[in-house]
Structure formats: C-alpha cells, structure tokens
C-alpha positions as CSV (number, residue, x, y, z in Angstrom):
1,M,35.4,20.6,8.8
2,M,34.7,24.4,8.5
3,Q,36.2,24.5,5.0
4,N,34.0,21.6,4.0
5,F,30.9,23.4,5.5
6,K,31.8,26.5,3.4
7,N,32.2,24.6,0.2
8,S,28.9,22.7,0.8
9,L,27.1,26.0,1.5
10,I,28.4,27.6,-1.7
11,A,27.4,24.5,-3.7
12,A,23.9,24.7,-2.2
13,I,23.6,28.4,-3.0
14,M,24.7,27.7,-6.6
15,A,22.2,24.8,-6.9
16,G,19.5,27.2,-5.8
17,V,20.4,29.7,-8.4
18,I,20.3,27.0,-11.1
19,I,17.1,25.3,-9.9
20,A,15.0,28.5,-9.2
21,P,14.6,29.8,-12.8
22,V,14.4,26.4,-14.4
23,Y,12.2,24.3,-12.1
24,G,11.4,26.6,-9.2
25,L,9.1,29.1,-10.9
26,Q,5.5,28.3,-11.9
27,I,3.6,30.5,-14.4
28,L,0.0,31.1,-13.1
29,R,-2.9,33.0,-14.6
30,R,-5.7,34.8,-12.8
31,G,-8.1,36.3,-15.3
32,Q,-6.1,38.6,-17.5
33,E,-3.0,38.7,-15.2
34,T,0.0,36.4,-15.5
35,Y,2.5,36.1,-12.7
36,L,5.3,33.8,-11.4
37,Q,5.0,31.9,-8.2
38,P,8.2,30.3,-6.7
39,D,8.0,26.7,-5.7
40,W,10.0,26.9,-2.5
41,K,9.7,23.2,-1.8
42,M,11.5,22.4,-5.0
43,I,14.2,25.1,-4.5
44,I,14.9,24.5,-0.9
45,G,14.7,20.7,-1.3
46,G,17.3,20.8,-4.1
47,M,19.6,23.0,-2.1
48,L,19.4,20.8,1.0
49,L,20.1,17.7,-1.2
50,V,23.2,19.3,-2.7
51,F,24.3,20.5,0.8
52,A,23.9,17.0,2.3
53,V,25.8,15.3,-0.6
54,Q,28.7,17.8,-0.3
55,M,28.9,17.4,3.5
56,L,28.9,13.6,3.3
57,R,31.3,13.4,0.4
58,P,34.5,13.4,2.5
59,L,33.1,10.7,4.7
60,I,32.1,8.5,1.8
61,K,35.2,9.1,-0.3
62,R,37.8,7.2,1.6
63,R,40.1,6.1,-1.0
64,K,43.6,5.7,0.2
65,T,46.6,4.6,-1.9
66,G,47.2,0.9,-1.5
67,A,43.9,0.3,0.3
68,A,42.1,-2.9,-0.4
69,P,38.9,-2.6,-2.4
70,R,35.7,-2.6,-0.4
71,F,34.0,-5.1,-2.6
72,S,34.8,-7.1,-5.7
73,L,32.7,-9.0,-8.1
74,P,33.0,-12.8,-8.2
75,T,34.9,-14.2,-11.1
76,F,33.5,-17.1,-13.2
77,S,35.0,-19.5,-15.6
78,D,34.2,-19.2,-19.3
79,K,32.0,-22.3,-19.1
80,T,29.9,-20.9,-16.3
81,R,29.7,-17.5,-18.1
82,H,28.5,-19.2,-21.3
83,K,25.8,-21.1,-19.4
84,A,24.6,-17.9,-17.7
85,I,24.4,-16.1,-21.1
86,L,22.4,-19.0,-22.6
87,V,20.0,-18.9,-19.6
88,L,19.5,-15.1,-20.0
89,V,18.9,-15.5,-23.8
90,L,16.3,-18.2,-23.2
91,F,14.6,-16.1,-20.6
92,A,14.5,-13.1,-23.0
93,V,13.0,-15.3,-25.7
94,I,10.1,-16.7,-23.6
95,W,9.5,-13.6,-21.5
96,P,7.2,-11.7,-23.9
97,F,4.7,-14.6,-24.0
98,F,4.0,-14.2,-20.2
99,T,3.7,-10.4,-19.9
100,G,1.6,-7.5,-21.2
101,R,1.9,-5.5,-24.4
102,A,3.1,-2.3,-22.8
103,Q,6.1,-4.2,-21.1
104,V,7.0,-5.9,-24.4
105,D,6.9,-2.5,-26.3
106,I,9.2,-0.9,-23.7
107,A,11.5,-3.8,-23.9
108,T,11.7,-3.4,-27.7
109,L,12.7,0.2,-27.2
110,V,15.3,-0.9,-24.8
111,L,16.8,-3.3,-27.3
112,I,17.0,-0.5,-29.9
113,Y,19.0,1.6,-27.5
114,V,21.2,-1.4,-26.7
115,M,22.0,-1.8,-30.4
116,L,22.8,1.9,-30.7
117,G,24.9,1.8,-27.5
118,L,26.9,-1.1,-28.8
119,G,27.5,0.7,-32.1
120,L,28.6,3.9,-30.3
121,N,30.7,1.9,-27.9
122,I,33.0,1.0,-30.9
123,V,33.7,4.6,-31.6
124,V,33.8,6.0,-28.0
125,G,34.6,3.0,-25.9
126,F,37.0,1.0,-28.0
127,A,38.6,3.7,-30.3
128,G,38.3,6.6,-27.8
129,L,36.8,9.0,-30.4
130,L,34.2,11.3,-28.8
131,D,31.2,11.4,-31.2
132,L,28.2,13.7,-30.4
133,G,26.5,13.3,-33.8
134,F,25.8,9.6,-33.7
135,V,22.1,10.2,-34.2
136,G,22.9,11.3,-37.7
137,F,23.8,7.7,-38.6
138,Y,20.6,6.6,-36.8
139,A,18.6,8.9,-38.9
140,T,20.3,7.8,-42.1
141,G,19.3,4.2,-41.5
142,A,15.7,5.1,-40.7
143,Y,15.3,7.3,-43.7
144,T,17.0,4.9,-46.0
145,Y,14.4,2.3,-45.3
146,A,11.6,4.9,-45.4
147,L,12.7,6.3,-48.8
148,L,13.3,2.9,-50.3
149,Y,9.8,2.0,-49.4
150,H,8.2,5.3,-50.4
151,W,9.9,5.7,-53.8
152,A,10.8,2.1,-54.8
153,G,8.3,-0.1,-52.8
154,W,11.0,-2.1,-51.0
155,G,10.3,-4.2,-48.0
156,F,12.1,-4.2,-44.7
157,W,14.4,-7.2,-45.4
158,E,15.4,-5.8,-48.8
159,A,16.2,-2.4,-47.3
160,L,17.9,-3.5,-44.1
161,P,21.3,-4.2,-45.6
162,F,21.2,-1.0,-47.7
163,A,20.4,1.0,-44.5
164,G,23.5,-0.4,-42.9
165,M,25.6,0.2,-46.0
166,V,24.4,3.8,-46.5
167,S,25.0,4.6,-42.8
168,A,28.5,3.0,-43.0
169,L,29.2,5.1,-46.1
170,F,28.2,8.3,-44.2
171,G,30.5,7.2,-41.3
172,Y,33.3,6.6,-43.7
173,V,32.8,10.1,-45.3
174,L,32.6,11.7,-41.9
175,G,35.9,10.1,-40.9
176,F,38.0,12.1,-43.4
177,P,37.3,15.6,-42.0
178,V,38.0,14.5,-38.4
179,L,41.2,12.5,-39.0
180,R,43.4,15.2,-37.5
181,L,41.0,16.2,-34.7
182,R,40.8,15.0,-31.1
183,G,38.8,15.7,-28.0
184,D,36.6,18.7,-27.9
185,Y,37.3,19.6,-31.6
186,L,36.2,16.1,-32.7
187,A,33.0,16.4,-30.6
188,I,32.1,19.7,-32.1
189,V,32.6,18.5,-35.7
190,T,30.5,15.3,-35.1
191,L,27.8,17.4,-33.4
192,G,27.6,19.6,-36.5
193,F,27.3,16.5,-38.7
194,G,24.3,15.3,-36.7
195,E,22.6,18.7,-37.0
196,I,23.4,18.9,-40.7
197,I,21.7,15.6,-41.3
198,R,18.6,16.7,-39.4
199,L,18.4,20.1,-41.2
200,M,18.7,18.4,-44.6
201,L,15.8,16.1,-43.7
202,I,13.7,19.1,-42.9
203,N,14.6,21.2,-45.9
204,L,14.4,18.5,-48.6
205,Y,10.7,18.6,-48.5
206,G,10.0,17.1,-51.9
207,F,12.2,14.1,-51.2
208,T,12.0,13.4,-47.5
209,G,8.6,14.9,-46.6
210,G,10.2,17.7,-44.6
211,P,9.0,18.2,-41.0
212,D,6.1,15.9,-41.7
213,G,8.3,13.0,-42.5
214,I,7.2,9.7,-44.1
215,S,4.3,7.7,-42.8
216,G,2.8,4.3,-43.6
217,I,6.0,2.4,-43.4
218,P,5.2,-1.3,-43.2
219,K,6.2,-3.7,-40.5
220,P,8.7,-6.5,-41.3
221,S,7.2,-9.5,-42.9
222,F,7.8,-13.1,-41.8
223,F,9.2,-15.0,-44.8
224,G,6.9,-13.0,-47.1
225,Y,3.8,-13.2,-44.9
226,Q,2.7,-9.8,-43.6
227,M,2.0,-9.2,-40.0
228,V,-1.2,-7.3,-40.6
229,R,-4.9,-7.9,-40.3
230,R,-5.5,-7.7,-44.0
231,S,-2.9,-7.4,-46.7
232,V,-3.2,-4.7,-49.3
233,D,-2.4,-6.8,-52.3
234,G,-4.7,-9.7,-51.2
235,S,-1.8,-12.1,-50.4
236,P,-2.2,-14.3,-47.3
237,T,-1.1,-12.8,-44.0
238,F,0.9,-14.6,-41.3
239,H,-2.2,-15.2,-39.2
240,E,-4.2,-16.6,-42.1
241,M,-1.3,-18.9,-42.9
242,M,-1.2,-20.1,-39.3
243,G,-4.9,-20.3,-39.0
244,W,-5.0,-17.9,-36.1
245,S,-7.2,-14.9,-35.4
246,F,-5.4,-11.6,-35.7
247,N,-4.1,-10.2,-32.4
248,S,-2.0,-7.0,-32.2
249,Q,0.0,-8.5,-29.3
250,D,1.5,-11.0,-31.8
251,V,2.9,-8.1,-33.9
252,V,4.5,-6.5,-30.8
253,T,6.0,-9.8,-29.8
254,Y,7.3,-10.4,-33.3
255,L,9.0,-7.0,-33.3
256,Y,10.5,-7.7,-29.9
257,L,12.0,-11.0,-31.1
258,M,13.4,-9.3,-34.2
259,A,15.0,-6.6,-32.1
260,L,16.4,-9.3,-29.8
261,I,18.0,-11.2,-32.8
262,L,19.5,-8.0,-34.1
263,V,21.0,-7.2,-30.7
264,L,22.4,-10.7,-30.3
265,I,24.0,-10.4,-33.8
266,T,25.4,-7.0,-32.9
267,L,26.8,-8.2,-29.6
268,Y,28.4,-11.3,-31.2
269,V,30.0,-9.3,-34.0
270,T,31.4,-6.6,-31.7
271,S,32.6,-9.2,-29.3
272,R,34.5,-10.9,-32.1
273,L,35.9,-7.6,-33.4
274,I,37.5,-6.5,-30.2
275,R,39.4,-9.8,-30.1
276,M,40.7,-9.4,-33.6
277,P,43.6,-7.3,-34.7
278,I,41.3,-4.4,-35.6
279,G,40.0,-4.4,-32.0
280,R,43.5,-4.3,-30.6
281,A,44.3,-1.4,-33.0
282,W,41.3,0.5,-31.6
283,E,42.5,0.0,-28.1
284,A,46.0,1.2,-29.1
285,L,44.6,4.3,-30.7
286,R,42.5,5.0,-27.6
287,E,45.4,4.8,-25.2
288,D,48.0,6.8,-27.2
289,E,47.8,7.8,-30.8
290,I,51.5,8.6,-31.0
291,A,52.5,5.2,-29.6
292,C,50.0,3.6,-32.0
293,R,51.7,5.3,-34.9
294,S,55.1,4.2,-33.6
295,L,54.0,0.6,-33.7
296,G,53.5,0.8,-37.4
297,L,49.7,1.2,-37.3
298,N,47.9,3.7,-39.4
299,P,45.6,5.9,-37.3
300,R,43.7,7.1,-40.3
301,N,42.5,3.6,-41.3
302,I,41.8,2.7,-37.6
303,K,39.6,5.8,-37.2
304,L,37.8,5.2,-40.5
305,S,37.1,1.6,-39.5
306,A,35.7,2.6,-36.1
307,F,33.4,5.3,-37.6
308,T,32.3,3.0,-40.4
309,L,31.4,-0.1,-38.3
310,G,29.7,2.0,-35.6
311,A,27.6,3.8,-38.2
312,M,26.6,0.5,-39.8
313,F,25.0,-0.8,-36.5
314,A,23.3,2.6,-36.0
315,G,21.9,2.2,-39.5
316,F,20.5,-1.2,-38.7
317,G,18.9,0.2,-35.5
318,G,17.5,3.2,-37.5
319,A,15.9,0.9,-40.1
320,F,14.3,-1.2,-37.4
321,F,13.1,2.0,-35.6
322,A,11.3,3.1,-38.8
323,A,9.7,-0.3,-39.2
324,R,8.5,-0.3,-35.5
325,Q,7.1,3.2,-35.6
326,G,5.7,3.2,-39.1
327,L,6.6,6.9,-39.2
328,V,9.9,8.8,-39.4
329,N,10.3,12.6,-39.1
330,P,13.3,14.8,-38.2
331,E,12.1,15.4,-34.6
332,S,12.9,11.8,-33.7
333,F,16.6,12.5,-34.3
334,T,17.5,15.5,-32.3
335,F,20.7,16.1,-30.3
336,I,19.1,14.8,-27.1
337,E,19.1,11.3,-28.7
338,S,22.9,11.5,-29.3
339,A,23.3,12.7,-25.7
340,L,21.2,9.8,-24.4
341,I,23.2,7.2,-26.4
342,L,26.5,8.7,-25.3
343,A,25.2,8.7,-21.7
344,I,24.4,4.9,-22.0
345,V,28.0,4.2,-23.0
346,V,29.5,6.5,-20.3
347,L,27.2,5.3,-17.6
348,G,27.7,1.6,-18.3
349,G,31.4,1.9,-18.7
350,M,33.3,2.8,-21.9
351,G,34.3,-0.4,-23.7
352,S,32.0,-2.6,-21.5
353,Q,29.3,-4.3,-23.5
354,L,27.6,-5.7,-20.4
355,G,27.7,-2.2,-18.9
356,V,26.1,-0.7,-22.1
357,I,23.2,-3.2,-21.8
358,L,22.6,-2.4,-18.1
359,A,22.8,1.3,-18.7
360,A,20.3,1.1,-21.6
361,V,17.9,-0.8,-19.4
362,L,18.2,1.8,-16.6
363,L,17.9,4.9,-18.7
364,T,14.9,3.6,-20.7
365,V,12.9,1.6,-18.1
366,V,13.3,3.9,-15.0
367,P,11.7,7.0,-16.7
368,E,8.8,4.8,-17.8
369,I,8.2,3.5,-14.3
370,A,8.5,6.9,-12.6
371,R,6.2,8.8,-14.8
372,E,5.1,11.1,-12.0
373,F,8.6,12.7,-12.1
374,A,8.5,13.1,-15.9
375,E,8.8,16.9,-15.7
376,Y,12.0,16.5,-13.6
377,R,13.4,13.8,-15.8
378,M,16.3,15.8,-17.2
379,L,17.2,17.3,-13.8
380,I,17.4,13.8,-12.3
381,F,19.2,12.5,-15.3
382,G,21.9,15.3,-15.0
383,L,22.2,14.7,-11.3
384,V,22.8,11.0,-11.8
385,M,25.5,11.7,-14.4
386,V,27.2,14.2,-12.1
387,V,27.2,11.7,-9.2
388,M,28.6,9.0,-11.5
389,M,31.4,11.3,-12.6
390,V,32.3,12.1,-9.0
391,W,32.1,8.7,-7.4
392,R,32.4,6.1,-10.2
393,P,33.8,7.7,-13.4
394,Q,34.7,4.3,-14.8
395,G,31.0,3.4,-15.1
396,L,28.6,0.9,-13.5
397,L,30.4,-2.2,-15.0
398,P,33.8,-1.2,-16.2
399,V,35.6,-3.5,-18.6
400,K,38.5,-5.4,-17.1
401,R,41.6,-4.9,-19.2
402,P,44.6,-7.3,-18.8
403,Q,47.5,-5.7,-17.1
404,V,50.9,-6.7,-15.8
405,E,52.6,-5.3,-12.7
406,L,56.3,-5.3,-12.3
407,E,57.9,-5.9,-9.0
408,S,60.1,-3.0,-7.8
C-alpha cells in the first residue's frame, strides 16, 4: 500500500511538471506589462486526477491467470449479423433527411475518417507495418483531383479513379525503401515520406499553388447534372432537372450519401481481401516475418500489396475531401492527421473494421460536442490513449481471431 502511495505521488508530481508549462500558465497583459499567471485549478486538478487513477489502478486491475472474464459480448449467427448490418445501412441512408445540416456535415467528415481508417487498417492492422506518413497518400489523392481539374478541367468522377491509382503508385514506390525495415525504423521512414509530400506541395508554387493551395474545386455531379444554383456553362443543374428550388441542404445530403457509398465499397472490398489468400498472407507477415518466409511466402510482395491497397483507399478519401471542401492546401495534411488516423486504428482495435468505425465516430464527434473543452482537446486525447494502452491495449472492439487450444 505504501509503495503504491509513493508511486502515485511521484506520478502526480510528474503530471504537474508537464501540465504547468503547457496548460497551467496564462499570458496576461496590463498596459505595457506582460506577465504569467498560473492556473492552479488546472494544475492541481490534473495532479489529483493522476494521483486518484494511480491509487485505484491496483484495485481495478484484477487480472489473474485463468480467471473468467468479467463480461463477454453476445455472439450472433451470420444471418442475424447480416440483418443487423442491413438495418444500420438503411438507418444511415434515411438519417440525413430527418436532421440538420450541421449534423450531416459532421457525419460526412466521420465517413471520410472511416475510409482513411479502413485503408490504414490494411497496413497497420492486417500487415503489422507501422505507418506514420499515411497522410501523404491522403494528400496525393486530394491534389490529384485538384490538379486534374485546375490544369485539365476534369470532373470528380473522371479524376476519382486516377486519384486512387496515383496514390497506389506512391504507396508502391514507398514500399521499396522500407522492405527491410521494421518497427521504429519503418515508422521514421514513413513519417519522413509524409513530410516530404507536404513540403513538395508547399515549394512547387507554380504547379500546386504553394501554401495557398488550389481553390474553386467543383462538387461531384449527379450523372452530369451539377449540384449548384447556376451552372457556369449554362447546362441544366440537378435542381432544374428535378423541378426543385435550390437548397444548400440538398448538396450536403448528396455529399453525405456519396461518402456513405464510398465507405460501404471500402468496407466490402477490405472484408473480402482479408478472407482471400492475400489477407492470410498479411496476417502471417504480421505475426512472424521469418515464419512467413519459411512458408514459401514472399514478404516483399506482401508488404508492397499492403502499402499499395492502403494508399489507394487513402487516395479515394483525399479526392472526396477535395470535392467536399472545394479547396486544398498543404496545411490540411500535417502530421497530426496521420496521428489521428493511426489513433483511430489503435483505439478501435488493430485489424477490427467495426472497431475502426466506432473509434472514428468517437474521435470526430466527441470534440464537436464538447467545444467548450477545445483548448484541452489534445490533453484529453493523450490521456484517453494512455488509459487505453494501460487497461485495454487490444482496443475497444478487438478482432476475434480463430485459435486452437491443445489439451495438455
């Protein structure tokens, strides 16, 4: 008990040292004077929280070898599961017609992160390759559509497959330098790749617009009918074709339904891939590369396929992001985006597609709801990740892998 008290006290003091300079000091001005005022409520509150968590940790953590689990999720048959998925998809389709514009817009952003999470889940969750530069493929897809529109006048549906192919090509090229790297070394190289892409977008001013980016990117059309109030070339718009008055809510709903379709396609393709031989090869590579090689599998081709397919889905997500925003610039593709996408995969459970969807919803919607804590967002985000790594490192909804136990 005394040892636990000492450890908790040390942890609380270290938390105070970290919180004080970052969140516990306020810069105030009185006339010509500037001075720092400590926020003792923030500092002491954080220290007490860490102290209480550390004191309660031995009481909460009661995991004994051979102990029965405290709870277990109910199991369902495939037929019941398919019915539940169908009900959820139908609800997602009709939901935007009964809610406000802000909610639909946030849901569209959630779907973009779901698509990115499912793409990174191939690389990190299935193949076990730590990628910290996934935002580079995201930026490649966004700028591919933006550049094709800016320089060639292509529309969204024409540029979408090219955005996926160009991002897949970048993923394939990135795969070669990292074939012999693992763990931290792999993470550092991929992190550098993401920063190289961002710096190239900034420095190639004459081609990419530099820090200003590219604006005026059009929204996707509906079978050739533009979703705008008035078309530039005089062609009939979607609302004129339908005989409706223009409403910006319809455009937001259309983008949401498009994002939902792209997510469903991504989910279906990735679900099929992990049941195919390539998916089994990814799992073998993740568990043990040496054993994978001894089985006659080629780790080089397996790694390249993981990087290529993951980058392709990131490219699709990037192209849709450019269409939704109407503007792309390098500041939208910083390292924090890669960290957020990786956190979605880790928080949901590496290899778990349902977990990725749940984590994307939590990490996107909760900050929008709790806007009054916006300045403490990263602190809360880091605290949640630390708590998850301590008490549930397998994620919120870990994937269930088949296993066989031999009787001794």
